[in-house]
N, C-alpha and C positions, 0 to 999 in steps of 0.2 A: 504493499499499500503506499503511496506516494501523495506527496500535495505539492502543488506548483501556487506560488504567489508573487505578485511583482511588488517592487517598492521603488522608490525613487531616490538617488542619490545623489545629494549636492557636493561633489567632488573637488573643488575649489574652495567650498568654505572653509574659514578658520572656525577651531573649536569655538564653544560659544559660553564655555565653561570655565574658569581656570581658579587658580588659590586666590588670585583678587577678586575684590565683591565688587568694585567699580567699572561700570562701563565707560567702552572708550566713545567719547560723544564724536558725533560726526562721519563714524565709520560703517559703510553699508557692508554686510556679508553678503560675497558672490553665490549668487542663487542658481550656477550654471549648475543641469542636470544629468543625468542618465537615468533609464529605467533598466532595472535588473530584474529579472525572473529567475526565480530560484526554486529549485525542487528538490525535495527529499524523501527518503523515507521517513517510516513511522518512527523509528528510533533515533535518526538525524545521524546516522552512522554513513548512511549512502547519499553523497549531492552528487545529482548529474550536473554538465556540465551548463555555468549561467546561461541565458542569454541577454544580450545588452542590445537596448533598443536608445536610439539618438537619432537625432534631427538628419544630420549630414549623410547623405551616400557613404561618402569615403573621406572620413576626415584628412587632413592633410598628415596628420601626425604617423598617420598607417605606411606613410611613403608610397613606394612603388608595390606593396603587400597588399593583399586583400584579409579578411579579417579571417579567412580560412585558413592563409598562410601562415596567420598569428597563431594558429591555432586555437579560436573561440568562437562562438557564436553572435552574429551582430545583424542587427534589421533597422532599417530606418525607418520612421512614419513622421509625417508633419509636426507634430506635437511631443515628440521623442515618447510617446507611451504605448500601451499595449494596445491592438486593434483585433478583430476576427481575421483578419487575414492575414497578420504575423502569428496569431496565436492556431492558425489551421496549418501553416507550413510549419512550424516548429512542432507542433504535434503529429505531423507525417513524418518528420526527422525523430520525432522520439521512438515513434512506432518501427521505423527503418532500424534502429539502433538496439532495440527490444527482440525484434525478429532476428537480426543479425546475430545477437548472443542468446537465442533461444531462450528468451525470458518473457512473462505475461505480468502484467502489471495493472493495478487499478490505480488510478489518478482520481485524486478529489483538487477540485477546483471552486471558485467560488462562481456563485450564480450572477455573474454579469454579462452585459451584450457581448463585451469583447472575447468572452468565452465560447460563444457559438459555434460550433462544429460541426453545425449543417449534417450534410449529407456525406462525410467522410467517410470511407470505410479502414476502420484499424482492426489490424490482425492479432497485436500483441499488446495493447493500449486499452485498457475501458474507462471510460471517462464518465464520472459522476460529479452531479454537481450539487456541491453543499448547501442546505437550506441557510436562507438569512437568517440572520443573528446568532449563528451557530458559535457554540462557547470555544475557547482554544485547546480543549481536549482533541475536538477534531480539526483544529485550524492548527497544523503542526507549524507551522512558520508565523503565524502569530503568537504562539506560546513561547516565543522568546529567542528564537534561533535569527531570526531577522534583527534583532536590536543587538545580539551577540556579535553578527556580523557587520554588521555598521560600526559598534565599539572597534572593533577588530582593526577596519577600515582607518577608523580614527588614528589608534594608536601608531599604526603605521605612517599614515600622513604626517602623525608629529614628528616620528623619526626622521623621516625624511628633510622635513622642514629645518629640524637641528642639526643634520646632517648639510644641508645647503648654506646653513647660515655658518657653522664651524668653518666651511670651507671657502668661507669669504666670497660668496657669490655675492653679485650684484643684486640682493634683495633687502625689500626692507617693510617693515610692519606687515600688513595682511598678503602682501605678495608672497610673501614667503610661500605659501600653500598652494601657489597656483601651477596645477598639473594641466598635462594634455590628456583626453581621452583614453590615450593608449597606457599612458603611465596607470591612469584609474582603473582600468581594466586588470591590466597586470598586476 
């Protein structure tokens, strides 16, 4: 049994909390975001490849390589969010992976319009929509997995910012947290 959910990740944003209690007046946080579709099994041990959704067809930071050559799943939408076309493409890809691995899985998804799978014929993935207002006992990713993922990302982002600052790179203030999509994905 697997659960898939999307979350937004503001990958250029500086931390909002610190040991200081005062705010920095006049400084806005960068709200550049990428959407991630995370999928894990019931006990949180088996994570499937994350799907990254952005506005750009191929961001400049990818260079001459495609997302596949960088070895991650990437899709483009106008609003950088999940829609039914991206979801169906991802679902067909997941079904191919499970067929190749000779596995059959049950996939729990939220009952939203972007998760419509229409007339797709899936052989190794059975999709069930969760009822509205389901508790976190069934919503595995809402039970802390996404929060843990984001906390780990922020920790790595802070480590990278400290390394950049210590290396005397030309960074100041919140720009020390500026990274491109490729760095955020890796």
